[in-house]
C-alpha positions in Angstrom: 9.1 19.6 17.5 7.4 16.4 18.7 10.7 14.9 19.5 11.7 18.0 21.6 8.4 17.8 23.6 9.0 14.1 24.2 12.5 14.9 25.5 11.0 17.5 27.9 8.5 14.9 29.1 11.1 12.2 29.6 13.3 14.6 31.7 10.2 15.4 33.8 9.4 11.8 34.4 12.9 10.9 35.3 12.9 13.7 37.9 9.7 12.2 39.3 11.4 8.8 39.4 14.3 10.3 41.4 11.8 11.8 43.8 10.1 8.4 44.3 6.8 9.3 42.7 7.3 6.9 39.8 9.1 3.6 39.5 10.1 3.5 35.9 9.8 5.2 32.5 6.9 4.0 30.3 7.9 2.1 27.1 6.2 4.7 24.9 5.0 8.2 25.4 2.1 9.1 23.2 2.1 12.7 21.9 -0.6 13.7 19.4 -1.5 16.8 17.4 -4.7 18.2 18.7 -7.7 18.5 16.3 -9.1 21.5 18.3 -6.5 24.2 18.5 -8.2 25.6 21.7 -6.7 22.5 23.3 -3.2 23.5 22.2 -0.9 22.1 19.5 0.0 18.8 21.1 -1.6 16.6 23.8 -0.4 13.6 25.8 -2.3 11.0 27.9 0.8 10.0 29.8 -0.6 10.9 33.2 -3.7 8.7 32.6 -1.5 5.8 31.5 0.9 6.1 34.5 -2.0 6.8 37.0 -3.3 3.2 36.4 0.1 1.8 37.1 0.8 3.9 40.2 -2.9 3.9 41.4 -2.8 7.7 41.7 -5.1 10.5 40.7 -4.3 11.3 37.0 -5.0 15.0 37.4 -2.6 15.3 40.3 0.0 13.2 38.5 -0.4 15.4 35.4 0.2 18.5 37.6 3.4 16.9 39.0 4.6 16.2 35.5 3.9 19.8 34.4 5.6 21.2 37.5 8.8 19.3 36.6 8.9 20.4 33.0 12.0 22.5 32.2 11.3 26.0 30.9 11.6 26.0 27.1 11.3 28.8 24.6 9.4 26.4 22.4 6.4 26.1 24.8 4.2 29.1 25.4 2.1 27.4 28.1 0.7 24.0 29.3 -2.8 23.1 30.4 -4.3 20.1 32.2 -7.6 19.2 30.6 -10.3 16.6 31.2 -9.4 13.6 33.4 -5.7 14.3 33.1 -4.6 15.2 29.6 -1.6 17.6 29.3 -2.0 20.1 26.5 1.0 22.0 25.0 0.7 25.4 23.4 3.7 26.2 21.2 5.4 29.6 21.0 5.7 31.5 17.8 9.5 30.8 17.9 8.9 27.1 17.9 6.7 27.4 14.8 9.3 29.4 12.8 12.0 26.9 13.9 10.5 24.3 11.6 11.8 26.4 8.7 15.4 25.9 9.6 14.7 22.2 10.3 13.2 21.7 6.8 16.1 23.7 5.2 18.7 21.6 7.0 17.0 18.2 6.3 15.9 18.9 2.7 14.7 15.7 0.9 15.0 13.8 4.2 12.7 16.0 6.2 10.0 13.9 7.8 12.1 10.8 7.9 12.9 9.0 11.2 14.7 6.0 12.6 11.7 4.4 14.4 12.1 1.2 12.4 15.9 1.2 12.3 17.4 -2.3 12.4 14.1 -4.0 11.6 13.3 -5.7 8.3 10.0 -6.2 6.6 8.9 -8.4 3.7 6.0 -6.8 2.0 4.0 -8.9 -0.4 1.3 -7.2 -2.5 -0.6 -7.3 -5.8 0.2 -11.0 -6.5 -2.6 -11.2 -9.0 -3.0 -14.4 -10.9 -1.1 -14.2 -14.2 -4.1 -15.1 -16.3 -4.5 -11.7 -17.8 -3.5 -8.0 -17.5 -3.9 -6.1 -14.3 -7.2 -4.5 -13.8 -8.3 -1.5 -11.8 -8.8 -3.6 -8.6 -5.2 -4.8 -8.8 -4.2 -1.1 -9.3 -5.5 -0.2 -5.9 -3.5 -2.9 -4.2 -0.4 -1.8 -6.2 -0.7 1.8 -5.2 -1.5 1.0 -1.6 1.3 -1.5 -1.3 3.9 0.8 -2.9 3.0 3.7 -0.7 3.1 1.6 2.5 6.6 0.4 1.4 7.7 4.1 0.9 6.2 5.1 4.3 7.9 2.3 6.2 11.2 3.1 4.5 10.7 6.7 5.5 10.6 5.8 9.1 13.6 3.6 9.0 12.5 0.0 8.2 14.3 -2.1 5.6 11.6 -3.2 3.2 11.7 -5.8 0.5 8.7 -5.8 -1.9 7.7 -9.2 -3.3 5.2 -10.4 -5.9 3.9 -14.0 -5.5 3.3 -15.4 -8.9 0.6 -18.1 -9.0 2.1 -19.9 -12.0 0.9 -23.4 -11.0 -2.5 -25.0 -10.7 -5.8 -25.2 -12.4 -6.1 -21.5 -13.5 -2.9 -22.0 -15.5 -4.4 -25.0 -17.2 -7.5 -22.9 -18.0 -5.3 -20.2 -19.4 -3.4 -22.7 -21.6 -6.6 -24.3 -22.9 -8.0 -20.8 -23.7 -4.9 -19.9 -25.7 -5.0 -23.3 -27.5 -8.6 -22.8 -28.6 -7.9 -19.4 -30.0 -4.8 -20.9 -31.7 -7.0 -23.6 -33.3 -9.4 -20.9 -34.6 -6.5 -19.2 -36.2 -5.4 -22.5 -37.7 -8.8 -22.8 -39.4 -10.6 -25.0 -37.0 -14.2 -24.2 -36.0 -14.7 -24.8 -32.3 -17.0 -23.6 -29.6 -15.0 -21.6 -27.1 -15.4 -23.0 -23.5 -17.8 -21.1 -21.2 -15.2 -21.2 -18.5 -12.3 -20.0 -20.6 -10.5 -16.6 -20.5 -12.2 -14.6 -23.2 -10.2 -11.3 -23.3 -8.6 -10.0 -26.5 -5.2 -10.6 -24.9 -5.9 -14.3 -25.3 -6.3 -13.8 -29.0 -3.0 -11.8 -29.1 -1.1 -14.6 -27.3 -2.6 -17.2 -29.7 -1.4 -15.1 -32.6 2.1 -15.3 -31.1 1.9 -19.1 -30.8 0.6 -19.4 -34.4 3.4 -17.1 -35.7 6.0 -19.2 -34.0 4.6 -22.7 -34.7 2.2 -22.4 -37.6 0.0 -25.5 -37.9 2.3 -27.6 -35.8 -0.2 -28.0 -33.0 -3.4 -28.0 -35.1 -5.9 -30.6 -34.1 -9.4 -31.3 -35.5 -12.5 -30.4 -33.5 -13.4 -34.1 -33.4 -10.0 -34.9 -31.8 -10.4 -32.1 -29.2 -13.9 -33.0 -28.1 -13.4 -36.8 -28.0 -14.9 -38.1 -24.7 -15.3 -34.6 -23.4 -18.6 -33.8 -21.6 -21.0 -31.0 -22.6 -20.4 -27.4 -21.6 -23.0 -25.5 -19.4 -24.7 -23.8 -22.3 -25.1 -27.2 -24.0 -26.8 -28.6 -20.9 -23.7 -29.8 -19.2 -21.4 -28.6 -16.4 -18.8 -25.9 -17.3 -16.4 -27.0 -14.6 -16.3 -30.6 -15.7 -16.1 -29.5 -19.3 -13.0 -27.3 -18.8 -11.4 -30.0 -16.7 -11.9 -32.6 -19.3 -10.6 -30.2 -22.0 -7.5 -29.7 -19.9 -6.9 -33.5 -19.8 -7.6 -33.9 -23.5 -5.4 -31.0 -24.5 -2.5 -32.4 -22.6 -3.0 -35.8 -24.3 -3.1 -34.2 -27.8 -0.4 -31.7 -27.5 2.3 -33.5 -25.4 5.3 -31.1 -25.2 3.2 -28.6 -27.1 1.1 -28.0 -24.0 4.0 -26.7 -22.1 5.2 -24.6 -25.1 1.8 -22.9 -25.3 1.6 -22.4 -21.6 5.1 -20.9 -21.5 4.3 -18.4 -24.2 1.1 -17.4 -22.4 2.6 -17.0 -18.9 5.7 -15.1 -20.2 3.6 -12.7 -22.2 1.2 -11.9 -19.4 4.0 -11.6 -16.8 6.0 -9.3 -19.0 2.9 -7.2 -19.4 2.3 -7.1 -15.6 5.9 -6.2 -14.9 6.0 -3.4 -17.5 2.6 -2.1 -16.3 3.7 -1.9 -12.7 7.1 -0.4 -13.5 5.4 2.4 -15.5 3.1 2.9 -12.5 6.1 3.4 -10.3 5.7 0.1 -8.5 8.8 -2.1 -8.2 9.6 -5.4 -6.6 12.8 -6.8 -5.2 11.6 -10.4 -5.9 9.1 -12.2 -8.1 8.5 -15.5 -6.3 7.1 -18.3 -8.4 4.6 -20.7 -6.9 5.9 -23.5 -9.2 9.3 -23.3 -7.4 7.6 -24.6 -4.3 6.5 -27.7 -6.2 9.8 -28.1 -8.1 11.9 -27.9 -4.9 9.5 -30.1 -3.0 8.8 -27.5 -0.3 5.0 -28.0 -0.7 5.4 -31.7 0.1 7.9 -31.0 2.9 5.5 -28.6 4.6 2.6 -31.0 4.5 4.9 -33.8 5.7 6.0 -31.7 8.7 2.4 -31.0 9.6 1.6 -34.7 9.3 4.5 -35.7 11.5 3.3 -33.3 14.2 -0.2 -34.7 14.1 -2.0 -31.8 12.4 -2.9 -33.8 9.3 -5.5 -36.6 9.0 -6.9 -38.7 6.1 -10.5 -38.5 5.1 -12.2 -39.7 1.8 -8.9 -40.4 0.2 -7.6 -36.8 0.8 -5.4 -35.2 3.5 -6.9 -32.6 5.7 -5.2 -30.0 8.0 -7.1 -29.5 11.2 -7.1 -25.7 11.1 -10.2 -25.6 13.4 -7.8 -26.2 16.3 -6.4 -22.8 15.6 -9.7 -20.9 15.2 -10.6 -21.6 11.5 -14.2 -22.2 10.7 -13.5 -25.7 9.2 -10.6 -28.0 8.4 -8.9 -27.6 5.0 -7.8 -30.1 2.3 -4.0 -29.9 1.6 -3.8 -33.0 -0.7 -6.7 -34.0 -2.9 -7.8 -37.6 -3.4 -5.9 -37.6 -6.7 -2.7 -36.8 -4.9 -2.4 -33.2 -6.1 -1.5 -30.6 -3.6 -4.0 -27.8 -3.2 -3.4 -24.1 -3.4 -3.5 -24.0 0.4 -0.6 -26.4 0.5 1.4 -24.0 -1.6 0.4 -21.1 0.7 1.6 -23.1 3.7 4.9 -23.8 2.0 5.3 -20.2 0.8 4.8 -18.7 4.3 7.1 -21.3 5.8 9.7 -20.2 3.3 9.1 -16.5 4.2 9.6 -17.1 7.9 12.8 -19.0 7.3 14.3 -15.9 5.6 14.5 -14.2 8.9 12.5 -11.0 8.5 11.3 -9.2 11.6 7.8 -8.7 10.2 5.8 -10.1 7.3 3.1 -8.0 5.7 0.6 -9.4 3.1 -1.7 -7.1 1.2 -4.6 -9.1 0.0 -7.9 -8.4 -1.8 -10.8 -8.2 0.6 -12.3 -11.4 -1.0 -9.4 -13.3 0.6 -10.5 -12.5 4.2 -11.4 -16.1 4.8 -7.8 -17.2 4.1 -6.4 -15.3 7.1 -7.4 -17.9 9.8 -6.1 -20.9 7.9 -2.8 -19.3 6.9 -2.1 -18.2 10.5 -3.1 -21.7 11.6 -0.4 -23.2 9.4 2.2 -20.7 10.8 1.3 -21.6 14.4 1.3 -25.4 13.6 4.8 -25.1 12.1 6.0 -23.4 15.3 6.3 -19.9 14.1 4.8 -16.8 15.6 1.6 -15.9 13.7 1.7 -12.4 15.1 4.8 -11.7 13.0 2.4 -11.8 10.0 0.1 -8.9 9.4 -2.5 -9.1 6.7 -4.0 -5.9 5.3 -7.1 -6.1 3.1 -7.8 -3.9 0.1 -11.4 -3.5 -1.1 -12.2 -3.4 -4.8 -12.4 0.0 -6.7 -15.6 0.9 -8.5 -15.2 3.1 -11.6 -17.6 5.9 -12.4 -17.8 7.8 -15.7 -20.4 10.4 -16.3 -22.0 9.5 -13.0 -22.6 5.9 -14.0 -20.8 2.8 -12.7 -18.5 1.1 -15.2 -19.5 -2.6 -15.4 -16.7 -5.1 -15.3 -16.2 -8.9 -15.5 -12.8 -10.5 -15.3 -13.5 -13.9 -16.8 -15.4 -12.5 -19.8 -12.6 -10.0 -20.4 -14.9 -7.0 -20.1 -12.8 -5.2 -17.5 -10.8 -1.9 -17.4 -7.1 -2.6 -17.2 -4.7 -0.7 -15.1 -3.0 0.4 -18.2 -6.2 1.8 -19.6 -6.9 3.7 -16.4 -3.4 5.2 -16.4 -3.7 6.2 -20.0 -7.0 7.9 -19.2 -6.3 9.8 -16.0 -2.5 9.6 -15.7 -0.3 8.0 -13.1 -0.5 10.8 -10.6 -4.2 10.9 -10.3 -4.4 7.1 -10.3 -1.8 6.8 -7.5 -3.4 9.5 -5.4 -7.1 8.6 -5.8 -6.3 4.9 -5.0 -5.0 5.8 -1.5 -7.6 8.5 -0.6 -9.7 6.0 1.4 -8.8 3.4 4.0 -7.8 0.3 2.2 -10.6 -1.8 3.8 -13.2 0.7 2.7 -14.9 0.5 -0.7 -13.9 3.2 -3.0 -15.6 4.9 -5.9 -13.1 6.2 -8.5 -14.6 9.2 -10.3 -12.8 9.2 -13.7 -14.2 12.6 -14.6 -13.0 14.2 -11.3 -9.6 12.6 -11.6 -9.2 14.2 -15.1 -10.5 17.6 -14.1 -8.2 20.6 -13.6 -10.2 22.1 -10.7 -9.8 22.6 -7.0 -12.3 19.8 -6.5 -9.6 17.4 -7.8 -7.4 16.9 -4.8 -4.2 15.9 -6.6 -4.5 18.8 -9.0 -5.2 21.1 -6.0 -1.9 20.0 -4.3 0.2 20.0 -7.4 -1.1 23.4 -8.3 0.1 24.7 -4.9 3.6 23.4 -5.7 3.5 24.9 -9.2 2.4 28.3 -7.7 5.4 28.3 -5.4 7.7 27.5 -8.4 6.1 30.4 -10.3 6.9 32.8 -7.5 10.5 31.9 -7.5 10.6 32.1 -11.3 9.2 35.6 -11.1 11.8 36.5 -8.4 14.6 35.5 -10.8 13.0 37.5 -13.6 12.9 40.6 -11.3 16.5 40.1 -10.1 15.5 39.2 -6.6 18.0 36.9 -5.0 16.6 34.5 -2.4 18.9 34.0 0.6 17.2 31.9 3.3 20.0 32.1 5.8 19.5 35.9 6.1 15.8 35.7 6.6 14.3 37.2 9.8 11.7 34.7 10.6 10.3 36.7 13.5 8.6 38.9 10.8 6.2 36.0 10.0 3.4 37.4 12.2 0.3 37.1 9.9 -2.3 34.6 11.0 -2.0 32.8 7.6 1.7 32.5 8.2 1.3 31.1 11.7 -1.3 28.6 10.4 1.0 27.5 7.6 4.0 27.1 10.0 1.9 25.0 12.4 0.8 22.8 9.5 4.4 22.3 8.4 5.4 21.3 11.9 2.8 18.4 11.7 4.5 16.7 8.8 6.8 14.5 10.7 4.1 13.1 13.0 1.8 12.5 10.0 4.5 10.4 8.3 5.0 8.4 11.4 1.3 7.8 12.0 0.7 7.0 8.3 3.5 4.4 8.3 2.8 2.7 11.6 -0.9 2.5 11.1 -0.6 1.6 7.4 -2.8 4.5 6.4 -1.4 6.5 3.5 -4.6 8.4 3.3 -3.5 10.4 6.3 -0.6 11.8 4.3 -2.9 12.5 1.3 -5.3 14.4 3.6 -2.4 16.3 5.2 -1.1 17.4 1.8 -4.5 18.6 0.8 -4.8 20.6 4.1 -1.3 22.0 3.6 -2.4 23.1 0.1 -5.4 24.8 1.5 -3.3 26.8 4.0 -0.8 27.7 1.2 -3.5 28.9 -1.3 -5.1 31.0 1.5 -1.7 32.5 2.3 -1.0 33.1 -1.4 -4.2 35.0 -1.9 -3.6 37.2 1.2 0.1 38.0 1.3 2.4 39.1 -1.5 5.9 37.7 -1.6 7.9 39.9 -4.0 7.6 43.2 -2.2 9.7 46.2 -1.5 10.3 45.3 2.1 13.3 43.0 1.4 13.5 41.5 4.9 9.8 40.6 4.9 10.1 39.3 1.4 13.0 37.0 2.3 11.1 35.7 5.3 8.0 34.9 3.2 10.1 33.3 0.5 11.7 31.1 3.1 8.3 30.0 4.3 7.0 29.1 0.9 10.4 27.5 0.0 10.1 25.0 2.8 6.4 24.5 2.0 7.5 23.5 -1.5 10.0 21.0 0.0 7.3 19.4 2.1 5.0 19.1 -1.0 7.9 17.4 -2.8 8.7 15.0 0.0 5.1 14.0 0.7 4.2 13.6 -3.0 7.3 11.5 -3.6 6.2 9.1 -0.8 2.8 8.8 -2.5 4.4 8.2 -5.9 3.0 11.4 -7.3 5.0 14.0 -9.2 5.5 17.6 -8.2 5.2 19.6 -11.5 6.7 23.1 -11.7 4.0 24.4 -13.9 0.3 23.4 -14.5 
């Protein structure tokens, strides 16, 4: 319907161009569903936009546009409102026409070609592989996967990518943490470092190391602590303590250090991949940070910046003058010990991304990475790429509530709720749906009790129940020997107010998909499906479907059949199932 109205507007504008009232067609015609139905079904601000360009009165221009509109059976009337908005009121025939559109399109109903020919590299989750995914990562996963589905639905070619931070200090801390648990299993009594990773998963990995190597890597506590400073709870500094333990562990273990690290990283990554796959989140590529070091791209990127005058030396380190590009301060890319920083790897990674030739790059980061945006975009500009091709979407953390009380979590101590635990408690469907119910940049409170409830207050249950109800109607029809034949349905019989409301809601689906995709707001689709469910439940409670009036029965069955299709299509984009029974 939206497309047909846009065609009518384009024809009208072309006529005005031929008459000399306009010089050219606008690049885009905005046509939105109205929130207040007294203002029609659709509204456009095109007269206000063109009035600024033509320096004419927007109301008069709006009237000229309306006067040139071709008569269409789809439009009951038009009105000019406010400073120059054009409101469209659709006919009953236009509303029922959506049924045939949905029947013809089936699973592809709602899809478009807006992004056709354009490619997107979407990077999301990218959690450090130092432990299992927690509920915060789960929100980023659900959001990223749904954005990917939405962009694909409107024609973009999308590749999903996970950036694996398998290099640097956090990997060394992981290795030392496993080593200490391994030593405990070997019979050594050591004090676990304050800054180590303390989750039970570390003990599980250590058991794998011990099972494979036995006492091969066993070292005495005196050997381990030789020349190592005190930890924080001993009156020392935990950062210096863990750093010196890293150096000492490397000295003691030799090749064993890499062996322990490899078992640890492989175990954690395998768990992450399995967890995400079971959550319905898949990636075309897992990009390893270590590859940037191994292939020299991190060094090459820094060298390029240095050659172009963006790098300077200070206090033995190399600094990138990101302040020239709007960053709050300059950033170190090579430390005084010659080791490249994480930022240097980020620069190299984004350079590599741009060189792959995508039309658009999208990064989904945790909100705590907000400060990284300016420096990353600075590096892109300094390396002669367009920073506007990179969009960075931020996702806030998710707070869990159980029994009305907030669930306390700490990542380093290991006292956090994993994504797997969440999925096991509330199910994939509820987790996927609840995660995208709020704008990504807003904090969200995840009510575990609500997510598990089988009540109308639970939005995902409410929507799935609507789908199941429709399935039940058709099951009853089969049992009663009623054959559904949509092609023979007389849609003009759908005259009840609840039917008209449901038809109007169905006609909004395409524009909701488009808006959700282009604005990166999957919550729009979630809200739409909940509203559609409300209209259906109301209709279900008012009008019977399996009635003696066969023509009316067929018309109503057609209406709920396409409603079922829209539920399936929308839930599929959200990564949520559409059960046939509840």
